[in-house]
C-alpha positions as CSV (number, residue, x, y, z in Angstrom):
1,X,65.6,125.4,67.9
2,X,62.5,127.1,66.6
3,X,59.2,125.9,68.0
4,X,57.1,123.7,65.7
5,X,53.3,123.7,65.4
6,X,51.3,124.6,68.6
7,X,50.5,121.7,71.0
8,X,47.0,120.2,70.8
9,X,45.2,117.2,72.2
10,X,46.0,115.3,68.9
11,X,49.2,114.1,67.3
12,X,49.8,113.3,63.7
13,X,49.2,109.7,62.6
14,X,52.4,109.5,60.6
15,X,55.2,108.1,62.7
16,X,58.4,110.2,63.1
17,X,61.7,109.2,61.8
18,X,63.7,109.2,65.0
19,X,67.0,108.4,63.5
20,X,66.5,110.8,60.7
21,X,65.6,113.6,63.1
22,X,68.6,112.8,65.3
23,X,71.0,112.7,62.3
24,X,69.8,116.1,60.9
25,X,70.3,117.9,64.3
26,X,73.3,120.2,64.7
27,X,75.3,119.4,67.8
28,X,76.7,122.2,69.9
29,X,80.4,121.8,71.1
30,X,80.1,119.8,74.3
31,X,82.2,122.4,76.0
32,X,79.2,124.9,75.6
33,X,76.9,122.3,77.2
34,X,79.3,121.9,80.1
35,X,79.4,125.7,80.4
36,X,75.6,125.9,80.9
37,X,76.2,123.8,84.0
38,X,79.0,126.0,85.3
39,X,81.5,123.2,84.9
40,X,85.3,124.2,84.7
41,X,87.2,123.1,81.7
42,X,89.5,120.8,83.6
43,X,86.4,118.7,84.6
44,X,85.4,118.1,81.1
45,X,87.0,115.3,79.1
46,X,85.8,115.3,75.5
47,X,85.1,111.8,74.2
48,X,84.4,112.2,70.5
49,X,81.9,114.6,68.9
50,X,79.2,115.7,71.3
51,X,80.2,113.6,74.2
52,X,82.3,114.1,77.3
53,X,83.3,112.4,80.5
54,X,83.0,114.5,83.7
55,X,85.8,114.1,86.2
56,X,84.8,113.9,89.7
57,X,86.4,117.2,90.3
58,X,83.2,118.5,88.8
59,X,81.5,117.9,92.1
60,X,83.9,119.9,94.1
61,X,83.8,122.7,91.6
62,X,80.0,123.0,91.9
63,X,80.0,122.6,95.7
64,X,79.3,126.3,96.3
65,X,76.5,126.4,93.7
66,X,72.9,126.4,95.0
67,X,71.0,123.1,94.8
68,X,68.4,123.0,92.0
69,X,65.1,121.3,92.1
70,X,64.9,117.5,91.9
71,X,62.2,116.0,89.8
72,X,61.6,112.3,89.2
73,X,59.6,111.1,86.1
74,X,57.7,107.8,86.5
75,X,54.7,106.2,85.0
76,X,51.6,104.0,85.4
77,X,52.0,100.3,84.9
78,X,53.2,100.1,81.3
79,X,52.1,98.3,78.2
80,X,54.8,96.1,76.7
81,X,55.9,98.9,74.4
82,X,56.2,101.4,77.2
83,X,54.5,104.8,77.7
84,X,57.4,107.2,77.0
85,X,59.0,108.0,80.4
86,X,62.4,108.8,78.8
87,X,60.9,110.9,76.1
88,X,58.8,112.8,78.6
89,X,61.7,113.5,80.9
90,X,63.7,114.9,78.0
91,X,60.7,116.9,76.8
92,X,60.2,118.3,80.3
93,X,63.7,119.5,80.5
94,X,63.4,121.2,77.1
95,X,60.1,122.7,78.3
96,X,61.7,124.1,81.5
97,X,64.4,125.5,79.2
98,X,61.8,127.3,77.2
99,X,60.6,129.0,80.4
100,X,64.1,130.3,80.9
101,X,65.5,127.8,83.4
102,X,68.8,125.9,83.3
103,X,67.6,122.3,83.3
104,X,69.4,119.1,83.0
105,X,68.1,115.5,82.4
106,X,69.7,112.4,84.1
107,X,69.1,109.0,82.5
108,X,70.3,105.4,82.5
109,X,72.5,104.2,79.8
110,X,70.6,101.9,77.3
111,X,71.7,98.2,77.3
112,X,72.5,96.8,73.9
113,X,70.5,93.7,74.8
114,X,67.1,95.5,74.5
115,X,68.5,97.8,71.7
116,X,69.3,94.8,69.5
117,X,66.4,92.7,70.7
118,X,62.7,93.8,71.1
119,X,62.6,97.2,72.7
120,X,64.9,99.1,70.4
121,X,66.9,102.2,71.5
122,X,66.3,104.4,74.6
123,X,67.2,108.0,73.8
124,X,63.7,109.4,73.5
125,X,61.6,110.0,70.4
126,X,60.7,112.5,67.8
127,X,61.8,116.0,68.8
128,X,62.6,115.0,72.4
129,X,65.8,113.0,72.1
130,X,69.2,112.9,73.5
131,X,72.1,113.1,71.0
132,X,74.1,111.5,69.4
133,X,71.5,108.7,69.2
134,X,73.6,106.0,67.6
135,X,76.5,106.4,70.0
136,X,74.3,106.3,73.0
137,X,72.5,103.1,72.0
138,X,75.7,101.4,70.7
139,X,78.6,101.3,73.3
140,X,78.6,105.2,74.1
141,X,81.9,105.5,76.1
142,X,82.1,101.8,77.0
143,X,80.8,102.0,80.6
144,X,78.6,98.9,80.3
145,X,81.6,97.0,78.9
146,X,83.7,98.1,81.9
147,X,81.0,96.9,84.3
148,X,81.1,93.6,82.4
149,X,84.9,93.3,82.6
150,X,84.9,94.1,86.4
151,X,82.1,91.6,87.0
152,X,83.6,88.8,84.9
153,X,87.1,89.5,86.5
154,X,85.5,88.6,89.8
155,X,83.9,85.5,88.3
156,X,87.3,84.4,87.0
157,X,89.0,85.0,90.3
158,X,86.2,82.9,92.0
159,X,86.9,80.0,89.7
160,X,90.7,80.4,90.1
161,X,90.1,80.4,93.9
162,X,88.3,77.1,93.6
163,X,90.9,75.6,91.3
164,X,93.8,76.3,93.6
165,X,91.9,75.5,96.9
166,X,92.6,78.9,98.4
167,X,91.3,80.3,101.8
168,X,88.6,80.9,102.6
169,X,87.5,77.5,101.2
170,X,84.5,78.2,99.0
171,X,81.6,75.7,98.8
172,X,81.2,75.2,95.0
173,X,77.5,74.5,95.5
174,X,77.0,78.0,97.1
175,X,78.6,80.2,94.4
176,X,76.1,82.9,93.4
177,X,78.3,85.0,91.1
178,X,77.5,84.2,87.4
179,X,79.1,85.8,84.4
180,X,77.5,88.7,82.4
181,X,77.1,89.7,78.8
182,X,75.4,92.9,77.3
183,X,73.3,91.0,74.8
184,X,70.1,88.9,74.9
185,X,71.1,85.3,74.7
186,X,68.8,82.7,76.3
187,X,71.4,79.8,75.5
188,X,73.6,81.2,78.1
189,X,71.2,81.3,81.0
190,X,72.3,77.9,82.4
191,X,75.7,76.5,81.6
192,X,78.4,74.2,83.0
193,X,81.9,75.6,83.4
194,X,85.1,73.8,84.0
195,X,84.7,71.0,81.5
196,X,87.6,69.5,79.8
197,X,90.4,68.3,82.1
198,X,91.9,69.1,85.6
199,X,93.7,72.1,84.2
200,X,90.3,73.6,83.0
201,X,89.0,74.3,86.5
202,X,86.3,72.7,88.7
203,X,83.2,71.6,86.9
204,X,80.1,73.3,88.3
205,X,76.8,74.8,87.1
206,X,76.7,78.5,86.4
207,X,75.2,80.8,83.9
208,X,75.1,84.3,82.5
209,X,73.0,87.4,83.2
210,X,72.7,90.6,81.2
211,X,75.3,93.2,82.4
212,X,72.6,95.6,83.5
213,X,71.6,92.9,86.1
214,X,75.0,92.8,87.6
215,X,75.2,94.0,91.2
216,X,78.3,95.8,90.0
217,X,76.1,98.1,87.9
218,X,73.8,98.8,90.9
219,X,77.0,99.6,93.0
220,X,78.2,102.0,90.3
221,X,74.9,103.9,90.3
222,X,74.7,104.2,94.1
223,X,78.4,104.9,95.0
224,X,79.1,108.6,95.8
225,X,82.9,108.5,95.4
226,X,85.6,106.2,94.1
227,X,86.4,105.3,97.7
228,X,82.8,104.4,98.3
229,X,82.8,102.4,95.1
230,X,85.8,100.5,96.3
231,X,84.2,99.8,99.6
232,X,80.9,98.6,98.1
233,X,82.8,96.3,95.6
234,X,84.6,94.7,98.5
235,X,81.3,93.8,100.1
236,X,80.0,91.9,97.1
237,X,79.1,88.3,98.2
238,X,80.2,85.5,95.8
239,X,79.3,82.4,97.8
240,X,79.6,80.7,101.2
241,X,82.5,78.9,102.8
242,X,82.3,75.4,104.3
243,X,80.9,76.8,107.5
244,X,78.1,78.7,105.8
245,X,79.7,82.1,106.2
246,X,79.6,84.7,103.3
247,X,82.7,85.0,101.1
248,X,83.2,88.5,99.6
249,X,85.1,90.0,96.7
250,X,87.5,91.5,99.3
251,X,88.4,88.1,100.6
252,X,88.9,86.8,97.0
253,X,91.3,89.7,96.3
254,X,89.2,91.3,93.5
255,X,87.9,94.6,94.8
256,X,91.0,96.6,94.0
257,X,91.4,95.5,90.5
258,X,87.6,95.9,89.8
259,X,87.8,99.5,91.0
260,X,90.6,100.2,88.6
261,X,88.6,98.8,85.7
262,X,85.7,101.0,86.7
263,X,87.6,104.3,87.2
264,X,86.6,105.8,83.8
265,X,83.1,104.3,84.0
266,X,82.6,106.1,87.3
267,X,82.7,109.4,85.5
268,X,79.3,110.5,84.2
269,X,78.7,111.1,80.5
270,X,77.7,114.6,79.3
271,X,75.5,114.9,76.1
272,X,72.8,117.2,75.0
273,X,69.2,117.0,73.8
274,X,67.9,118.2,70.4
275,X,67.4,121.6,72.0
276,X,70.8,121.6,73.5
277,X,69.8,121.1,77.1
278,X,72.5,119.2,79.1
279,X,71.9,115.5,79.5
280,X,73.8,113.2,81.9
281,X,73.7,109.5,81.0
282,X,75.3,107.3,83.5
283,X,74.9,103.6,84.8
284,X,72.0,101.3,83.9
285,X,70.9,99.0,86.7
286,X,68.3,96.4,85.8
287,X,64.8,97.6,86.6
288,X,63.5,94.3,88.0
289,X,66.1,93.2,90.5
290,X,67.9,96.4,91.2
291,X,66.8,100.0,91.9
292,X,66.5,100.9,88.1
293,X,67.8,104.5,88.3
294,X,70.7,106.4,87.0
295,X,73.7,107.4,89.2
296,X,73.8,109.5,92.3
297,X,77.0,111.2,91.2
298,X,75.3,112.4,87.9
299,X,72.2,113.6,89.8
300,X,74.5,115.7,92.1
301,X,76.3,117.3,89.2
302,X,73.0,118.2,87.5
303,X,71.5,119.5,90.8
304,X,74.2,121.9,91.5
305,X,74.8,122.9,87.9
306,X,71.3,124.0,87.1
307,X,67.9,125.1,88.3
308,X,66.3,121.7,87.7
309,X,67.5,118.2,87.5
310,X,65.0,115.8,85.9
311,X,65.6,112.1,86.3
312,X,63.7,109.0,85.2
313,X,62.8,105.9,87.3
314,X,62.4,102.6,85.5
315,X,59.0,100.9,85.0
316,X,55.8,102.0,86.9
317,X,55.7,104.1,90.0
318,X,55.1,100.9,92.1
319,X,58.7,99.8,91.1
320,X,60.9,102.5,89.7
321,X,59.6,105.4,91.8
322,X,59.3,103.3,95.0
323,X,63.0,102.4,94.7
324,X,64.0,105.9,93.7
325,X,62.4,107.1,96.9
326,X,63.3,104.3,99.3
327,X,66.7,103.1,98.0
328,X,68.3,105.8,95.9
329,X,67.2,108.8,98.0
330,X,68.3,106.9,101.1
331,X,71.7,106.4,99.8
332,X,72.2,110.0,98.4
333,X,70.5,111.9,101.2
334,X,68.7,113.9,98.4
335,X,65.1,114.9,98.7
336,X,62.8,115.1,95.7
337,X,60.8,118.3,95.1
338,X,58.3,116.8,92.5
339,X,57.2,113.8,90.6
340,X,55.7,113.5,87.1
341,X,53.5,110.5,86.4
342,X,53.4,109.6,82.7
343,X,50.1,108.1,81.4
344,X,48.8,107.3,77.9
345,X,45.4,106.8,76.5
346,X,46.4,103.4,75.1
347,X,47.8,102.1,78.4
348,X,44.5,102.8,80.2
349,X,42.5,101.1,77.5
350,X,44.9,98.1,77.8
351,X,44.4,98.1,81.6
352,X,40.6,97.7,81.0
353,X,41.6,94.1,80.1
354,X,39.8,94.2,76.7
355,X,42.9,94.3,74.5
356,X,45.4,91.5,75.0
357,X,48.9,92.7,73.9
358,X,52.0,90.6,74.1
359,X,55.6,91.9,73.8
360,X,56.6,92.3,70.2
361,X,53.0,92.6,68.9
362,X,51.7,95.5,67.0
363,X,48.9,97.5,68.7
364,X,45.6,95.9,67.9
365,X,43.2,98.1,65.8
366,X,40.6,97.9,68.6
367,X,43.0,99.6,71.0
368,X,43.1,102.7,68.6
369,X,39.2,103.0,68.3
370,X,37.4,105.6,70.3
371,X,36.4,104.0,73.7
372,X,36.4,106.6,76.5
373,X,34.6,104.0,78.7
374,X,37.6,101.7,78.5
375,X,39.9,104.6,79.5
376,X,37.7,105.0,82.6
377,X,37.8,101.3,83.4
378,X,41.6,101.2,83.1
379,X,41.8,104.4,85.1
380,X,42.1,102.3,88.3
381,X,45.7,101.8,87.6
382,X,46.4,105.5,87.2
383,X,44.6,106.3,90.4
384,X,46.5,103.6,92.2
385,X,49.9,104.9,91.0
386,X,48.9,108.4,92.0
387,X,48.1,107.1,95.4
388,X,51.5,105.2,95.5
389,X,53.5,108.4,94.9
390,X,51.3,110.3,97.5
391,X,52.3,107.5,100.0
392,X,55.7,109.2,100.0
393,X,54.4,112.7,100.7
394,X,54.4,114.0,97.1
395,X,51.5,114.7,94.8
396,X,52.5,114.1,91.2
397,X,51.8,116.1,88.1
398,X,50.3,113.8,85.5
399,X,51.6,114.1,82.0
400,X,49.3,112.7,79.3
401,X,51.8,111.6,76.7
402,X,50.0,112.2,73.4
403,X,50.1,109.3,70.8
404,X,48.7,109.0,67.3
405,X,45.1,107.8,67.6
406,X,44.2,109.5,70.8
407,X,40.7,110.9,70.9
408,X,39.7,114.1,72.7
409,X,37.0,112.2,74.6
410,X,39.5,109.8,75.9
411,X,41.9,112.5,77.0
412,X,39.0,114.2,78.8
413,X,38.5,111.1,80.9
414,X,42.0,111.2,82.1
415,X,41.6,114.8,83.0
416,X,38.4,114.0,84.9
417,X,40.0,111.1,86.8
418,X,42.9,113.2,87.9
419,X,40.6,116.1,88.8
420,X,38.6,113.7,91.0
421,X,41.6,113.2,93.3
422,X,43.0,116.8,93.1
423,X,45.9,116.2,90.7
424,X,47.0,118.3,87.7
425,X,46.8,116.6,84.3
426,X,48.6,118.2,81.4
427,X,48.6,117.0,77.7
428,X,52.2,116.9,76.4
429,X,53.1,116.8,72.7
430,X,56.8,116.9,73.2
431,X,57.4,114.0,70.7
432,X,56.0,116.2,67.9
433,X,56.8,119.7,69.3
434,X,59.9,119.4,71.4
435,X,60.2,121.7,74.3
436,X,57.2,123.8,73.2
437,X,55.0,120.8,73.5
438,X,56.1,120.3,77.1
439,X,55.8,124.0,78.1
440,X,52.5,123.5,79.9
441,X,53.9,120.5,81.7
442,X,56.9,122.5,82.8
443,X,54.6,125.3,84.1
444,X,52.6,122.7,86.1
445,X,55.8,121.2,87.6
446,X,57.0,124.6,88.7
447,X,53.6,125.4,90.2
448,X,53.6,122.1,92.1
449,X,57.0,122.8,93.5
450,X,56.0,126.3,94.6
451,X,52.9,125.0,96.3
452,X,55.0,122.3,98.1
453,X,57.4,125.0,99.2
454,X,54.5,127.0,100.7
455,X,53.1,124.0,102.5
456,X,56.5,122.5,103.4
457,X,58.1,119.6,101.5
458,X,56.3,116.5,102.8
459,X,58.5,113.8,101.3
460,X,59.0,110.8,103.5
461,X,60.2,107.2,103.1
462,X,57.6,104.5,103.0
463,X,59.2,102.7,106.0
464,X,61.8,103.5,108.6
465,X,65.2,101.8,108.6
466,X,64.5,100.0,111.9
467,X,61.4,98.2,110.5
468,X,62.2,94.4,110.2
469,X,63.0,93.2,106.7
470,X,59.8,91.0,106.5
471,X,57.7,93.9,107.6
472,X,59.3,96.3,105.0
473,X,58.3,93.8,102.2
474,X,54.9,93.5,103.6
475,X,54.5,97.2,103.7
476,X,55.5,97.7,100.1
477,X,53.2,94.7,99.0
478,X,50.1,95.9,100.9
479,X,50.5,99.7,100.7
480,X,51.8,100.0,97.1
481,X,50.8,97.0,95.2
482,X,47.4,96.4,96.8
483,X,48.2,92.9,98.0
484,X,46.3,91.4,101.0
485,X,49.6,90.1,102.4
486,X,52.8,88.3,101.7
487,X,53.5,84.5,101.6
488,X,57.1,83.8,102.4
489,X,58.5,80.5,101.6
490,X,60.1,78.9,104.7
491,X,63.6,79.3,103.3
492,X,63.0,83.0,102.5
493,X,61.6,83.8,105.9
494,X,64.5,82.0,107.5
495,X,67.1,83.9,105.6
496,X,65.4,87.2,106.2
497,X,65.4,86.5,110.0
498,X,69.1,85.4,109.8
499,X,70.1,88.6,108.1
500,X,68.1,90.6,110.6
501,X,70.1,89.0,113.4
502,X,73.4,89.5,111.5
503,X,72.9,93.3,111.4
504,X,71.5,93.7,107.9
505,X,68.0,94.5,109.1
506,X,68.3,98.3,108.5
507,X,68.9,97.8,104.7
508,X,66.1,98.9,102.3
509,X,64.3,96.2,100.3
510,X,63.8,95.7,96.6
511,X,61.1,93.5,95.4
512,X,61.8,91.7,92.1
513,X,58.4,91.2,90.3
514,X,56.8,91.7,86.9
515,X,56.7,95.3,85.7
516,X,53.5,94.6,83.7
517,X,51.2,94.4,86.7
518,X,50.8,95.9,90.1
519,X,50.6,92.3,91.2
520,X,53.2,89.5,90.7
521,X,51.1,88.1,87.9
522,X,51.6,90.0,84.6
523,X,48.1,89.0,83.4
524,X,46.4,90.9,86.2
525,X,45.8,94.4,84.9
526,X,44.3,97.6,86.3
527,X,44.5,97.7,90.1
528,X,44.0,94.1,91.1
529,X,42.8,93.1,94.6
530,X,42.3,89.9,96.6
531,X,45.7,88.5,95.9
532,X,48.8,87.8,98.0
533,X,52.5,88.3,97.1
534,X,54.5,85.2,96.9
535,X,58.1,85.5,98.0
536,X,60.0,82.3,97.2
537,X,63.6,83.5,97.5
538,X,65.5,86.4,99.0
539,X,69.0,87.5,98.2
540,X,71.4,89.9,99.9
541,X,73.0,92.6,97.7
542,X,75.6,93.6,100.3
543,X,77.6,95.7,98.0
544,X,74.7,97.7,96.6
545,X,73.2,97.9,100.0
546,X,69.8,96.3,99.8
547,X,67.9,93.0,100.2
548,X,65.9,91.8,97.3
549,X,62.9,89.5,97.3
550,X,62.0,87.4,94.3
551,X,58.3,87.3,93.6
552,X,57.6,85.3,90.5
553,X,59.8,84.2,87.7
554,X,62.3,87.1,86.8
555,X,64.6,86.5,83.8
556,X,67.9,88.2,84.2
557,X,69.1,87.3,80.7
558,X,66.4,88.0,78.1
559,X,66.1,86.0,74.9
560,X,65.6,87.3,71.4
561,X,62.2,87.2,69.7
562,X,61.6,85.8,66.1
563,X,62.5,89.1,64.5
564,X,65.0,91.0,66.7
565,X,66.0,94.5,66.0
566,X,69.5,93.4,65.3
567,X,68.4,91.7,62.0
568,X,67.4,95.2,60.7
569,X,70.4,97.0,61.7
570,X,73.0,97.8,58.9
571,X,75.1,100.4,57.1
572,X,74.2,102.1,53.9
573,X,76.5,103.0,51.0
574,X,77.7,106.1,52.8
575,X,78.6,104.1,55.9
576,X,75.7,105.5,57.9
577,X,73.7,103.3,60.3
578,X,70.2,102.3,59.2
579,X,67.5,100.4,61.0
580,X,68.2,101.8,64.5
581,X,64.9,102.9,66.2
């Protein structure tokens, strides 16, 4: 694809037609994209135009290939609309390709809940997109539906187990395995099942979560083989027996059938960017209560198939990158070589606290006015997120994702903030200019990796496996979030201490909190201090292999706003989709 206009510090004010750009693009045969990664033909299973499933044989075929460089893209604490991590990851790969490298991007699969709700699609923007946009945002190869089927099969077998009074005898009040749906539907959050008659099962309270929040999805992303997937599914905890002992999917007899339902979903999906760079889209764990990263198996294919594998971690660095480092990298054994921290002018002005912005609202005009002093005020969040990444031994490259309405004086403030702590900051115009707009960002990433090689890769986990669970949570809260400490409810502390005694103490931890603040309070912007993290409940994700702590109210089944994206989705007279963004 020919480069467009040169990159500058300003972007046009006219919004780009993402769907129109995607639809006008010419897809290369997916076999050619696979060839770029050195994949043998027998590993590539075409799945319609421009899409393929990759058989696990791909990993063995690439075993002798040298390992590429591993780059994670994260961000500052985002505004409700987000700051463009996905778009930047795609643009960076296209920029690396412009430098002559074989580069691949690995992303989570979009959930239809957000796509048809408030957020819209998740395939990038402008000239940094993954194609085909419509297929990715709406079903793709059915992986999310397979996760839903496997999860709901276990739910059905749990209720069947209760109905027939099978051993081990489940305590109905302890059942913690709801059902899932890949849509936003608040009416299903709390339900009663088993109503009707004796033949309709045992009445009990239950509910639904969005499929991305299923522990099955987290397991899919962390498993490194079908055998590992089977083992992890068997460890899923569905409730307690009458003696208070955990009852697992293996004991219910569900793990084998669940694995069968997930066999095809375990295969990563191969697609391409607008500039024909390989893109692996696989798994989509919820960013609040799980690790919020794409799959380990996809990353391994991309790492051994190219010079660079760029992946995106959900939400800000305090959440997505922390879990990438301490959960995903622990499970995979892979060591990252570099990190990119995405920042926008509008986000730093938002973090000044002067521009209230609720989800679904348009950006206020005041946020687009020239106010470099507000960028400086909100810069505390940027500096804290830089520090959070450095806490893991990596100094990030800051990508200033250019938006309409950015002013040179405001961009200059971001550069000055980064320079004050010895960090590179690069303006990226990949939305408008594709790979050419990310060329300087790609060069900065390569330079950062070369410098790290010379100094020795200093990556390390934030905490050792042997640290007690309570202390792991405290370390994340105080070192990364800026909390003064953690307030555990008596029940939460008792459970953590019990799990410690039962041999789960070496598991990593995942803190479920708001993504809109470094704190547990979404209204506290910037880099708040003088607060404590409240942990009211803890849960054991034995299948995924981590403990998660609930800090604040976390919705696992979003609702729809007054004007959801689904109401604007339609087909035109030619049968083409319209209204997808």
